[in-house]
C-alpha positions as CSV (number, residue, x, y, z in Angstrom):
1,M,-118.0,36.7,-3.2
2,D,-117.9,38.1,0.6
3,A,-118.6,41.7,1.6
4,G,-114.8,42.4,1.5
5,E,-114.1,41.3,-2.4
6,E,-117.4,42.9,-3.4
7,A,-116.5,46.1,-2.1
8,A,-113.3,45.9,-4.0
9,A,-114.8,45.1,-7.0
10,N,-117.5,47.6,-6.7
11,P,-116.6,51.2,-7.8
12,V,-119.4,53.0,-6.3
13,V,-119.4,51.6,-2.6
14,P,-118.8,54.8,-0.3
15,S,-115.6,55.9,0.7
16,P,-114.9,57.2,4.0
17,G,-117.3,60.4,4.8
18,G,-119.5,59.2,2.0
19,L,-123.2,59.2,2.3
20,G,-124.7,57.0,5.2
21,R,-127.8,55.0,5.6
22,R,-129.2,58.0,7.2
23,R,-129.4,59.6,4.0
24,V,-131.4,57.3,1.9
25,H,-134.6,54.9,2.8
26,A,-135.9,51.6,1.4
27,G,-139.0,53.7,-0.3
28,A,-136.8,55.9,-2.5
29,S,-137.3,55.4,-6.1
30,D,-135.1,53.7,-8.0
31,S,-133.9,57.0,-9.6
32,E,-133.2,58.4,-6.4
33,L,-131.3,55.2,-5.1
34,V,-129.3,55.5,-8.3
35,R,-128.1,58.9,-7.6
36,H,-127.2,58.0,-4.0
37,A,-125.3,55.2,-5.2
38,R,-123.3,57.3,-7.7
39,R,-122.3,59.6,-4.7
40,G,-120.9,56.9,-2.7
41,S,-124.0,55.3,-0.5
42,Q,-123.8,51.6,0.4
43,A,-127.1,51.5,1.6
44,A,-128.4,52.9,-1.5
45,V,-126.7,49.8,-3.6
46,E,-128.1,47.6,-0.9
47,F,-131.6,48.8,-1.2
48,L,-131.3,48.3,-5.0
49,V,-130.1,45.0,-4.9
50,R,-132.7,43.8,-2.5
51,R,-135.3,45.6,-4.6
52,H,-134.3,43.8,-7.9
53,W,-133.1,40.3,-6.7
54,D,-136.2,38.4,-6.9
55,T,-137.1,39.6,-10.3
56,A,-133.3,39.0,-11.6
57,H,-133.3,35.7,-10.3
58,H,-136.9,34.8,-11.4
59,A,-135.8,36.2,-14.9
60,A,-132.5,33.8,-15.1
61,Y,-134.4,30.8,-13.7
62,L,-137.2,31.0,-16.8
63,V,-134.3,31.1,-19.0
64,V,-131.8,28.4,-17.7
65,R,-134.3,26.2,-15.5
66,D,-131.1,25.5,-13.0
67,S,-131.8,27.3,-9.8
68,A,-127.6,27.3,-8.8
69,A,-127.0,28.9,-12.0
70,A,-129.9,31.2,-12.0
71,E,-128.4,32.5,-8.5
72,D,-125.3,33.0,-9.5
73,I,-126.4,34.7,-12.8
74,A,-128.4,36.9,-10.9
75,Q,-125.7,37.7,-8.3
76,E,-123.3,38.2,-11.1
77,A,-125.6,40.7,-12.8
78,L,-126.6,42.9,-10.2
79,L,-122.9,43.4,-9.4
80,A,-122.2,44.1,-13.0
81,A,-125.3,46.7,-13.2
82,V,-124.0,48.2,-9.8
83,G,-120.6,48.6,-11.2
84,A,-122.0,50.4,-14.4
85,L,-124.5,52.8,-12.6
86,N,-122.4,55.8,-13.4
87,R,-122.8,55.1,-17.3
88,F,-126.9,54.3,-16.8
89,D,-129.0,57.3,-17.9
90,R,-131.2,57.7,-14.6
91,R,-133.9,59.3,-16.7
92,R,-134.8,55.8,-18.0
93,P,-136.3,52.9,-16.1
94,L,-134.0,50.6,-14.7
95,G,-135.6,47.5,-14.8
96,P,-135.4,46.8,-18.5
97,W,-131.6,47.8,-18.2
98,L,-131.2,45.0,-15.3
99,H,-133.3,42.6,-17.5
100,R,-131.3,43.1,-20.3
101,I,-128.0,42.0,-18.4
102,V,-130.0,39.2,-16.8
103,V,-131.4,37.5,-20.1
104,N,-128.2,38.2,-21.9
105,R,-125.9,36.5,-19.3
106,S,-128.3,33.6,-18.8
107,L,-128.1,33.0,-22.9
108,D,-124.2,33.1,-22.5
109,W,-124.5,30.5,-19.8
110,L,-126.5,28.1,-21.7
111,R,-124.0,28.9,-25.0
112,A,-121.2,28.1,-22.6
113,A,-123.0,25.0,-21.1
114,K,-123.5,23.6,-24.7
115,R,-119.9,24.2,-25.6
116,R,-119.2,22.2,-22.4
117,D,-121.5,19.2,-23.8
118,E,-123.3,19.7,-20.6
119,V,-127.2,18.8,-20.5
120,A,-129.2,21.8,-20.5
121,F,-132.6,22.0,-18.9
122,A,-131.5,18.6,-16.9
123,E,-132.5,20.1,-13.6
124,P,-135.8,18.2,-12.6
125,V,-138.9,20.4,-12.0
126,E,-140.5,19.8,-8.7
127,R,-143.2,22.1,-7.0
128,G,-141.6,24.4,-4.4
129,S,-138.0,23.8,-6.0
130,Q,-138.4,26.5,-8.4
131,P,-138.8,30.3,-8.1
132,E,-142.8,31.2,-7.9
133,T,-143.9,31.9,-11.0
134,D,-146.5,34.0,-12.4
135,G,-149.7,32.1,-12.2
136,A,-150.4,32.1,-16.1
137,L,-147.1,30.7,-16.6
138,D,-147.0,28.1,-14.1
139,G,-148.9,25.4,-16.2
140,L,-146.9,26.4,-19.1
141,A,-143.2,26.1,-17.5
142,E,-142.5,22.4,-18.9
143,A,-143.5,23.2,-22.6
144,L,-141.9,26.7,-22.3
145,W,-138.7,24.8,-21.3
146,Q,-138.7,22.9,-24.6
147,L,-138.2,25.7,-26.6
148,D,-134.8,27.0,-27.6
149,P,-132.8,29.4,-25.5
150,E,-133.5,32.5,-27.7
151,S,-137.3,31.8,-28.2
152,R,-137.7,31.1,-24.5
153,A,-136.0,34.2,-23.5
154,A,-138.1,36.3,-26.0
155,L,-141.3,34.8,-24.4
156,V,-140.2,35.6,-21.1
157,L,-139.5,39.0,-21.5
158,R,-142.7,39.4,-23.7
159,H,-145.4,37.2,-21.8
160,V,-143.8,37.5,-18.1
161,F,-142.4,40.9,-17.9
162,D,-144.8,42.5,-20.6
163,Y,-141.8,44.3,-22.4
164,R,-143.1,45.3,-26.3
165,S,-141.1,43.9,-29.5
166,P,-139.1,47.0,-29.7
167,E,-137.7,47.3,-26.0
168,I,-137.3,43.3,-26.4
169,A,-135.1,44.2,-29.3
170,R,-132.9,46.5,-27.8
171,M,-132.5,44.0,-24.8
172,L,-131.3,41.3,-27.1
173,D,-129.3,43.6,-29.7
174,L,-131.7,42.4,-32.4
175,P,-134.0,44.2,-34.9
176,A,-137.6,44.6,-33.9
177,S,-138.7,42.8,-36.9
178,T,-136.7,39.9,-36.0
179,V,-138.1,39.6,-32.5
180,R,-141.4,39.7,-33.6
181,T,-140.7,36.7,-36.1
182,R,-139.1,34.9,-33.2
183,L,-142.1,35.5,-31.0
184,E,-144.7,34.5,-33.6
185,R,-142.4,31.2,-34.4
186,A,-141.8,30.5,-30.4
187,R,-145.7,30.9,-30.0
188,G,-146.4,28.5,-32.5
189,Q,-143.9,25.8,-31.0
190,L,-145.3,26.4,-27.7
191,R,-149.0,25.5,-29.1
192,E,-147.5,22.5,-30.6
193,V,-146.0,21.1,-27.5
194,L,-149.0,21.9,-25.4
195,D,-151.1,20.2,-27.9
196,A,-149.0,16.9,-28.3
197,P,-150.5,13.8,-27.0
198,G,-149.8,13.2,-23.0
199,A,-149.2,17.2,-22.4
200,D,-149.9,18.7,-19.3
201,S,-153.0,20.5,-19.9
202,R,-153.5,22.5,-16.4
C-alpha cells in the first residue's frame, strides 16, 4: 500500500489545518500520541507505527514462522489499529490491544493457509533470517514451532510478552480457565519436544 492508498484508508489522517509535526514528538507517551492521532496528526500516527512495528512483527513471526507473512500481518494489524483509534480507550495501555490484533490476525492467516492446503511452518530457520527473539526463547524456537498455532500463540503471549492468563483470555476471546489449561498442555508438549532424542539442547 503506497502513502496515498494508506491515507485514503486511514480515518485519522490530518485534514488541511490539522495538527502538524510541530505539535507532537517521538518521546510522547502512547496516550499522548493517540490523543493527537485522533485529532488528525499524521506525525502522531507515524510515531505510533514506528514505535510498535518491531514488536508487532516479532509477535506475528513467532506465531506464523513466515517472515513475509509476518511483515504483511504486522502492517495490516497496525493499519487496522490506527483506523480504530477513535474507539480505543486511551486510559488503557496500547500494547495489549495491538498484540491482540496482531496475534488474532496471525491465527487467521494460519487457518486460511490450512484451508488452502498450504504447508505451514515451511520456512527454514536460519540464523539471521528471522526477527531477533528474546534470548531465553532463541534455543526453543524450533520446539515452539512444532506446537499447534493456538498453543504457540498462548505461549508467546505468556512467556515472551509476559501477559497473565486473564489478559491472554481477553486477547484470544477465551475463558481464563481455557487459557490456563492450554498453557499447561502447551508447556507439557514443549517439554516432550525438547526431551525427544536429537532435540537441540541449547
